[in-house]
C-alpha positions as CSV (number, residue, x, y, z in Angstrom):
1,T,0.0,0.0,0.0
2,R,1.4,3.3,-1.1
3,A,0.2,6.8,0.0
4,I,-0.5,9.4,-2.6
5,T,-1.1,13.0,-1.7
6,T,-3.5,13.8,-4.5
7,E,-6.0,11.5,-6.1
8,P,-5.9,11.8,-9.9
9,T,-9.1,13.0,-11.5
10,T,-8.6,10.6,-14.4
11,L,-6.3,7.8,-15.5
12,D,-6.7,8.6,-19.2
13,P,-3.2,9.2,-20.4
14,H,-4.4,11.7,-22.9
15,G,-6.0,14.1,-20.4
16,A,-4.2,16.9,-18.7
17,A,-1.2,15.8,-16.6
18,A,-2.1,15.7,-12.9
19,S,-0.6,14.7,-9.6
20,G,-1.0,11.0,-8.9
21,Q,-1.6,10.1,-12.5
22,N,2.1,9.6,-13.5
23,V,2.5,7.4,-10.3
24,I,-0.2,4.9,-11.3
25,L,-0.2,4.8,-15.1
26,P,3.1,2.9,-15.5
27,Y,1.6,-0.1,-13.8
28,L,-1.4,-0.1,-16.0
29,L,0.0,0.8,-19.4
30,D,3.1,-0.4,-21.3
31,T,5.1,1.7,-23.7
32,L,6.8,0.9,-27.0
33,I,10.3,1.3,-25.5
34,Y,11.6,1.2,-21.9
35,R,13.9,3.8,-20.5
36,D,16.2,2.8,-17.7
37,I,17.5,4.9,-14.8
38,N,20.6,5.7,-16.9
39,N,18.5,7.0,-19.8
40,N,19.3,4.0,-22.0
41,Y,16.4,2.7,-24.2
42,H,15.5,-1.0,-24.4
43,P,12.8,-3.1,-26.3
44,Y,9.4,-3.3,-24.6
45,L,6.2,-3.6,-26.6
46,A,8.5,-3.0,-29.6
47,E,11.0,-5.7,-30.0
48,S,13.1,-3.6,-32.4
49,W,13.1,-0.3,-34.3
50,E,14.9,1.2,-37.2
51,V,15.6,4.8,-37.9
52,S,16.0,6.0,-41.5
53,P,19.3,7.8,-42.5
54,D,17.6,11.2,-42.6
55,G,16.1,10.6,-39.1
56,K,12.6,11.3,-40.3
57,T,11.2,7.8,-40.5
58,I,11.1,5.3,-37.5
59,T,9.7,1.8,-38.0
60,F,8.8,-0.1,-34.8
61,T,8.3,-3.9,-34.9
62,L,6.0,-5.1,-32.1
63,R,6.0,-8.3,-30.2
64,K,3.2,-10.7,-31.3
65,D,2.2,-12.1,-27.9
66,I,0.7,-9.1,-26.1
67,L,-2.9,-8.9,-24.8
68,F,-4.7,-6.0,-23.2
69,H,-6.4,-6.5,-19.9
70,D,-9.7,-6.9,-21.8
71,G,-8.3,-9.9,-23.7
72,T,-7.9,-8.1,-27.0
73,Q,-4.7,-8.1,-29.0
74,L,-2.2,-5.3,-28.8
75,N,-1.2,-4.8,-32.4
76,A,0.0,-2.1,-34.8
77,A,-3.6,-0.8,-35.2
78,A,-3.9,-0.3,-31.5
79,V,-0.6,1.7,-31.4
80,Q,-1.8,3.9,-34.3
81,F,-5.2,4.3,-32.6
82,T,-3.5,5.4,-29.3
83,Y,-1.4,8.1,-30.8
84,Q,-4.0,9.4,-33.2
85,R,-6.3,9.7,-30.2
86,A,-3.6,11.5,-28.3
87,L,-3.4,14.1,-31.1
88,V,-7.1,14.7,-31.1
89,E,-8.0,14.3,-27.4
90,G,-4.7,15.2,-25.8
91,S,-4.5,19.0,-26.3
92,K,-3.5,19.4,-22.6
93,S,-1.3,16.3,-22.5
94,P,2.5,16.5,-22.2
95,L,2.7,14.4,-25.4
96,V,1.5,17.2,-27.6
97,S,4.7,19.2,-28.0
98,S,6.7,16.2,-29.2
99,F,3.8,14.8,-31.3
100,A,3.4,18.1,-33.1
101,N,6.4,17.0,-35.2
102,V,4.7,13.7,-36.3
103,E,3.4,14.0,-39.8
104,K,1.7,10.6,-39.9
105,I,1.6,7.2,-38.3
106,E,1.0,4.2,-40.5
107,V,0.3,0.5,-39.9
108,V,2.2,-2.1,-41.9
109,G,0.6,-5.5,-41.3
110,E,-0.2,-6.6,-37.8
111,D,3.1,-5.8,-36.1
112,Q,4.8,-2.8,-37.7
113,V,4.1,0.9,-37.1
114,V,5.9,3.6,-39.1
115,F,6.3,7.1,-37.7
116,T,7.0,9.8,-40.4
117,L,8.3,13.0,-38.9
118,K,8.4,16.5,-40.3
119,R,12.0,16.8,-39.1
120,P,14.4,14.7,-37.1
121,S,13.6,14.5,-33.4
122,S,15.9,14.2,-30.4
123,T,12.9,14.1,-28.0
124,L,10.5,11.5,-29.5
125,F,12.1,8.5,-27.8
126,G,12.0,10.2,-24.5
127,T,8.3,11.0,-25.0
128,L,7.5,7.5,-26.1
129,S,9.0,6.0,-23.0
130,T,6.7,8.0,-20.6
131,A,3.6,6.7,-19.0
132,Y,1.5,9.2,-21.0
133,A,2.6,7.4,-24.2
134,G,1.3,4.0,-22.9
135,I,-0.8,2.0,-25.4
136,I,-4.5,1.7,-24.6
137,S,-7.2,-0.7,-25.8
138,P,-9.3,0.7,-28.7
139,T,-12.1,-1.8,-27.8
140,S,-12.3,-0.4,-24.2
141,V,-12.1,3.2,-25.3
142,E,-15.1,2.6,-27.5
143,Q,-16.9,0.7,-24.7
144,F,-16.4,3.3,-22.0
145,G,-16.3,6.5,-24.0
146,D,-15.7,9.6,-21.8
147,Q,-15.5,7.3,-18.8
148,F,-12.4,5.5,-20.0
149,G,-10.3,7.6,-17.6
150,L,-12.1,5.8,-14.7
151,N,-11.8,2.4,-16.4
152,P,-8.3,2.4,-18.0
153,I,-7.4,-0.7,-20.0
154,G,-3.8,-1.2,-21.0
155,S,-1.4,-4.2,-21.1
156,G,0.5,-3.4,-17.9
157,A,1.8,-5.8,-15.2
158,F,-1.1,-4.7,-13.0
159,K,-4.8,-4.0,-13.9
160,L,-7.4,-1.9,-12.2
161,A,-9.5,-3.8,-9.7
162,S,-11.4,-0.9,-7.9
163,W,-11.5,2.8,-7.4
164,A,-13.1,4.2,-4.2
165,P,-13.2,7.9,-4.8
166,G,-11.4,9.9,-2.1
167,E,-10.0,6.7,-0.5
168,A,-8.0,4.3,-2.6
169,I,-7.2,2.9,-6.1
170,T,-6.5,-0.8,-6.1
171,L,-4.6,-2.7,-8.8
172,V,-4.2,-6.5,-9.0
173,R,-1.6,-8.6,-10.7
174,N,-2.0,-9.3,-14.4
175,E,-1.6,-13.1,-14.4
176,D,-1.1,-13.2,-18.2
177,Y,1.8,-10.8,-18.2
178,T,4.9,-12.2,-20.0
179,W,6.4,-9.2,-21.8
180,G,8.2,-7.2,-19.2
181,P,11.4,-5.3,-20.3
182,V,14.4,-7.6,-20.7
183,V,16.4,-5.5,-18.3
184,L,14.2,-6.9,-15.4
185,S,15.0,-10.2,-13.7
186,N,11.3,-11.1,-13.8
187,T,9.7,-10.4,-17.2
188,G,6.5,-12.2,-16.2
189,A,3.7,-11.5,-13.9
190,P,4.6,-9.6,-10.7
191,Y,5.2,-11.4,-7.5
192,L,2.9,-9.0,-5.5
193,D,-0.8,-9.8,-5.6
194,Q,-2.0,-6.2,-5.5
195,L,-1.0,-2.6,-5.2
196,V,-3.1,-0.1,-3.3
197,F,-2.7,3.6,-3.7
198,K,-4.3,5.2,-0.6
199,V,-5.2,8.8,-0.7
200,V,-3.6,10.6,2.3
201,P,-3.3,14.3,1.6
202,D,-1.4,15.4,4.7
203,A,2.4,14.6,5.0
204,S,2.2,14.2,8.8
205,T,-0.7,11.8,8.5
206,Q,1.3,9.7,5.9
207,L,4.2,9.3,8.4
208,T,1.8,8.3,11.1
209,A,0.1,5.8,8.7
210,F,3.5,4.3,7.9
211,Q,4.5,4.0,11.5
212,S,1.2,2.2,12.3
213,G,1.5,-0.2,9.4
214,E,-1.4,1.3,7.5
215,I,0.8,2.1,4.5
216,D,4.0,0.5,3.3
217,V,5.4,3.2,1.0
218,F,5.3,6.9,0.8
219,F,7.3,9.7,-0.8
220,I,9.1,12.2,1.4
221,N,11.2,15.3,1.1
222,Q,11.0,16.9,4.5
223,S,14.0,16.8,6.8
224,S,12.1,16.1,9.9
225,Q,10.6,12.9,8.4
226,I,13.9,11.9,6.9
227,N,15.5,12.2,10.3
228,V,12.8,10.2,12.0
229,L,12.8,7.3,9.5
230,S,16.6,7.1,9.3
231,E,16.4,5.8,12.9
232,D,13.5,3.4,12.3
233,P,14.5,-0.2,11.8
234,N,11.2,-0.9,10.0
235,A,12.0,1.7,7.3
236,Q,14.4,1.9,4.4
237,L,15.0,5.2,2.5
238,V,15.8,5.2,-1.2
239,E,16.9,8.5,-2.8
240,A,15.0,9.1,-6.0
241,T,16.2,11.4,-8.8
242,L,13.1,12.9,-10.3
243,N,14.8,15.7,-12.4
244,S,12.7,18.1,-10.4
245,L,12.6,21.9,-10.0
246,I,10.6,24.0,-7.6
247,Y,9.9,27.4,-8.9
248,L,7.8,30.6,-8.5
249,G,6.1,31.2,-11.8
250,F,4.4,34.5,-12.8
251,N,1.4,35.2,-14.9
252,V,3.3,37.4,-17.3
253,K,0.1,38.8,-18.9
254,R,-1.1,40.3,-15.6
255,A,0.3,43.7,-14.7
256,P,2.7,44.6,-13.2
257,F,4.2,41.1,-13.6
258,D,4.2,41.6,-17.4
259,N,7.2,43.8,-16.8
260,S,10.4,41.8,-16.5
261,Q,11.9,44.5,-14.3
262,V,9.3,43.7,-11.7
263,R,9.9,40.0,-11.9
264,L,13.7,40.5,-11.6
265,A,13.1,42.8,-8.6
266,I,11.2,40.1,-6.8
267,A,13.9,37.5,-7.8
268,H,16.5,39.7,-6.1
269,A,14.4,39.8,-2.9
270,V,14.4,36.0,-2.6
271,D,17.2,34.5,-0.3
272,K,17.2,30.9,-1.6
273,D,19.8,29.8,1.0
274,E,17.6,31.0,3.8
275,L,14.5,29.5,2.2
276,I,16.2,26.1,2.0
277,S,17.4,26.3,5.6
278,L,14.1,27.4,7.1
279,A,11.5,25.5,5.0
280,L,13.5,22.4,4.1
281,G,16.0,21.9,6.9
282,G,18.8,22.4,4.5
283,I,17.9,19.3,2.4
284,A,17.8,20.7,-1.1
285,S,20.1,22.4,-3.6
286,R,19.5,26.0,-4.6
287,A,18.6,26.6,-8.3
288,F,19.3,29.4,-10.7
289,S,18.4,27.8,-14.0
290,P,14.9,26.7,-15.2
291,L,16.5,23.3,-16.0
292,A,17.0,20.9,-13.2
293,A,20.7,20.2,-12.6
294,T,20.2,16.5,-13.4
295,L,18.9,17.1,-16.9
296,P,21.0,17.1,-20.0
297,G,21.5,20.6,-21.3
298,Y,21.8,22.1,-17.9
299,D,24.6,24.7,-18.0
300,P,26.3,25.4,-14.7
301,S,28.4,28.2,-16.2
302,L,25.3,30.4,-16.3
303,Q,25.1,30.8,-12.6
304,S,26.9,34.2,-12.7
305,L,23.8,35.5,-14.6
306,E,21.4,34.7,-11.8
307,P,19.6,37.6,-10.2
308,A,21.0,36.8,-6.8
309,Y,19.7,37.9,-3.4
310,D,20.2,41.7,-3.3
311,P,17.4,43.8,-1.7
312,G,19.2,47.0,-2.9
313,Q,18.8,45.8,-6.5
314,T,15.1,45.1,-5.8
315,E,14.7,48.8,-4.9
316,T,16.6,50.0,-7.9
317,L,14.6,47.8,-10.4
318,L,11.2,48.8,-8.9
319,M,12.0,52.5,-9.2
320,R,13.1,51.8,-12.8
321,A,9.8,50.1,-13.4
322,G,7.9,53.1,-12.3
323,F,7.3,52.5,-8.6
324,E,8.1,54.8,-5.7
325,R,8.6,53.9,-2.0
326,Q,5.9,55.1,0.4
327,N,6.5,56.2,4.0
328,D,5.3,52.8,5.2
329,G,7.9,51.0,3.1
330,K,5.4,49.8,0.4
331,W,5.6,50.5,-3.3
332,K,3.1,52.6,-5.3
333,Q,3.0,52.6,-9.1
334,T,3.4,56.3,-10.2
335,T,1.1,56.0,-13.2
336,T,-1.8,54.1,-11.7
337,G,-1.4,54.7,-8.0
338,E,-1.8,51.0,-7.3
339,L,0.2,49.4,-4.5
340,L,2.5,46.5,-5.4
341,S,1.4,43.2,-3.8
342,L,1.6,39.6,-4.7
343,E,-0.7,36.6,-4.3
344,I,1.0,33.2,-4.4
345,L,-1.1,30.3,-5.5
346,T,0.0,26.8,-4.4
347,S,-1.2,23.4,-3.5
348,T,-1.4,21.6,-0.1
349,R,1.4,19.3,-1.1
350,A,4.2,19.5,1.5
351,P,6.4,21.5,1.8
352,N,4.7,24.2,-0.4
353,E,3.0,26.1,2.4
354,S,6.3,26.3,4.3
355,I,8.1,27.6,1.2
356,A,5.3,30.2,0.5
357,T,5.5,31.4,4.1
358,V,9.2,32.0,3.9
359,L,8.7,33.9,0.6
360,Q,6.0,35.9,2.2
361,D,8.3,37.0,4.9
362,Q,11.2,37.7,2.6
363,L,9.2,39.9,0.2
364,S,7.5,41.8,3.1
365,R,11.0,42.9,4.1
366,V,11.4,44.8,0.9
367,G,7.9,46.3,1.1
368,I,5.9,43.8,-1.0
369,P,2.9,42.3,0.9
370,V,2.2,38.7,0.0
371,S,-1.0,36.7,0.4
372,I,-1.0,32.9,0.0
373,K,-3.9,30.9,-1.6
374,T,-3.5,27.2,-0.8
375,L,-5.8,24.7,-2.6
376,D,-5.7,21.0,-3.2
377,S,-3.6,20.1,-6.2
378,T,-6.5,19.7,-8.6
379,A,-8.1,23.0,-7.8
380,A,-4.8,24.9,-7.8
381,N,-3.9,23.3,-11.2
382,E,-7.3,24.4,-12.7
383,L,-6.8,28.0,-11.5
384,A,-3.3,28.1,-12.9
385,S,-4.4,26.6,-16.2
386,K,-7.0,29.4,-16.5
387,G,-4.4,32.1,-15.8
388,D,-6.4,33.1,-12.8
389,Y,-3.5,34.0,-10.5
390,Q,-0.5,36.4,-10.1
391,A,2.2,33.9,-9.2
392,F,2.2,30.2,-8.5
393,L,4.5,28.0,-6.5
394,W,4.9,24.8,-8.4
395,R,7.1,21.8,-9.3
396,Y,8.0,19.8,-12.4
397,D,9.4,16.3,-12.7
398,W,10.6,15.6,-16.3
399,N,13.1,13.5,-18.2
400,D,14.4,15.8,-20.8
401,A,15.5,19.4,-21.4
402,D,12.5,19.7,-23.7
403,V,10.6,20.4,-20.4
404,L,11.3,24.1,-21.4
405,N,9.2,23.6,-24.5
406,V,6.4,21.8,-22.6
407,Y,6.0,24.5,-20.0
408,L,7.2,27.8,-21.5
409,S,6.8,27.7,-25.3
410,T,4.2,29.8,-27.1
411,A,2.5,26.8,-28.6
412,R,1.7,25.4,-25.2
413,I,-0.2,28.5,-24.0
414,G,-3.7,27.3,-23.0
415,S,-2.4,23.9,-21.9
416,T,0.9,23.3,-20.1
417,N,2.3,26.9,-20.4
418,R,0.5,28.4,-17.4
419,T,2.7,31.5,-17.2
420,L,1.5,32.6,-20.7
421,Y,5.1,33.5,-21.5
422,S,5.9,34.0,-25.2
423,N,9.2,34.8,-26.8
424,P,9.7,34.0,-30.6
425,E,13.4,33.8,-30.3
426,F,13.1,31.3,-27.4
427,D,10.6,29.3,-29.4
428,Q,12.9,29.1,-32.4
429,I,15.9,27.9,-30.2
430,L,13.7,25.2,-28.7
431,A,12.5,24.0,-32.2
432,S,16.1,23.8,-33.3
433,A,17.1,21.9,-30.2
434,A,14.3,19.4,-30.7
435,A,15.5,18.6,-34.2
436,E,19.2,18.6,-33.4
437,M,20.6,15.1,-33.1
438,D,24.1,16.1,-32.1
439,E,24.2,16.2,-28.3
440,S,26.8,18.9,-28.0
441,T,25.1,21.2,-30.4
442,R,21.7,20.5,-28.7
443,N,23.1,21.4,-25.3
444,Q,24.5,24.7,-26.7
445,L,21.0,25.5,-27.9
446,Y,19.5,24.8,-24.5
447,S,22.2,27.0,-22.9
448,Q,21.0,29.8,-25.1
449,A,17.4,29.1,-24.0
450,Q,18.4,29.2,-20.4
451,R,20.1,32.6,-20.8
452,I,16.9,34.1,-22.1
453,L,14.8,32.7,-19.2
454,I,17.3,33.8,-16.6
455,A,17.3,37.3,-18.0
456,E,13.4,37.5,-18.2
457,Q,12.5,35.4,-15.2
458,P,9.0,34.1,-16.1
459,W,10.0,31.6,-13.4
460,I,12.2,32.2,-10.4
461,P,14.0,28.8,-10.0
462,L,14.1,28.2,-6.2
463,Y,15.7,24.8,-5.6
464,T,16.2,21.2,-6.7
465,P,14.7,18.9,-4.0
466,K,16.3,15.8,-2.5
467,D,13.5,13.3,-2.7
468,Y,13.2,9.9,-0.9
469,I,11.0,6.9,-1.1
470,A,10.3,5.5,2.3
471,M,9.6,1.8,2.3
472,R,8.9,-0.9,4.8
473,S,12.1,-2.9,5.4
474,S,10.3,-6.1,4.5
475,I,10.0,-5.0,0.8
476,T,12.8,-6.3,-1.3
477,G,13.5,-6.4,-5.1
478,M,12.2,-2.9,-5.8
479,L,14.1,-1.3,-8.7
480,L,14.3,2.4,-9.2
481,G,13.4,3.6,-12.7
482,P,13.7,7.0,-14.3
483,M,11.8,9.9,-12.7
484,G,11.8,8.1,-9.3
485,R,9.4,5.4,-10.6
486,M,9.2,2.3,-8.4
487,V,9.5,-0.8,-10.7
488,L,7.8,-3.5,-8.7
489,T,7.8,-6.5,-11.1
490,D,10.7,-8.1,-9.2
491,A,9.5,-6.9,-5.8
492,W,8.3,-9.2,-3.0
493,L,7.7,-9.1,0.8
494,K,10.0,-10.9,3.1
495,P,8.2,-13.0,5.6
496,A,8.2,-11.7,9.2
497,E,11.0,-13.0,11.3
């Protein structure tokens, strides 16, 4: 039994990405290719693939022995159906930015699928290995219609048994499973009978539930919990690399945050070292780039460009942006007479409230009052997606530098680009990077993209978290996959001594 902070609203991989969804989907859906923790690709549903010399045609050859949970055959037509549906239904899905480069998907016989691309892609394989690219049953999509997200049918090692809203989602072993990735010791059905994802929104309650035996696994990034469980003989802690970044994002279409001088002024008022110390007990690494330090393309040489903590610079930039300091220390815009203030939108996910509180205190010291709006993840995500906010405290976990395209490109406004940031030069650099197959050249392009974002600060990168999976000591055989995914096909429970 694993605790999840937020219950997903849907398990349809072509809906908007949501908390909890990416945790559960990999157990239900299989992908064409498997990406290991070292970012190497291996056969999975596709037993082989061939890339044309010009990089614009990729032919996947499928295994012939795969069945969906509903008993129907997973074949080339099902793969084509899945991705064509993603293009139609998945306007808010993380798949869209990579799939925009797909010109057509063709079926050749029962077991071959041919992708024709508009230009070579350095991001497609990464996309195809994510849970959102898992293959779904056309028969079940037709059967359940718009309720498919509550009745997801794939070919994964586990299948959905029950969903008690607000309580738990239960998966059971797929007894017919024989097509696990070859990198696993057990390529057949899992040893575990079932997986239960129990909805426990509060981090403190999750710890209590673990200590009482109510749950066996939960995700932690709070120093107090790490310290407690480090001394617990019934617990084991596994550090997980999620390629994550926590950031403060602005609605750049809402005045005065449409002015980069104001955004930079706020960035100079943020003491990231103090934030990490007070809110996180020192367990994190400060960030300056919008790319997580663990992602390819991250350029450490750009740190000197960071708008570092400097309250004096905050004052200079606000005056340059047309504000004047009042006797009470607050800032008034000279043209409109409006006082500068900021509302931070965030979710109840720990440690967001602690971070927001530290930011509130730091900005108040330079005369910027801050209010905090804390909602559950689903509600906060909906408001952010509508642009109904001034700034939002958020997190991403991603497996490629193309995360900048997913969350900050003009084409993604209205879906995953919640800041509404748009810069044609930035967009062109990202398009070039996505089509660049030479790794060194691609990294140089991402360095250019980072320079632009550091200068304009649609996001203030705050820190890269140190995340851990807390597991009961009796669990053995768990493998860590990319993005902190727990691969449980080889896992089993040791009998009590």
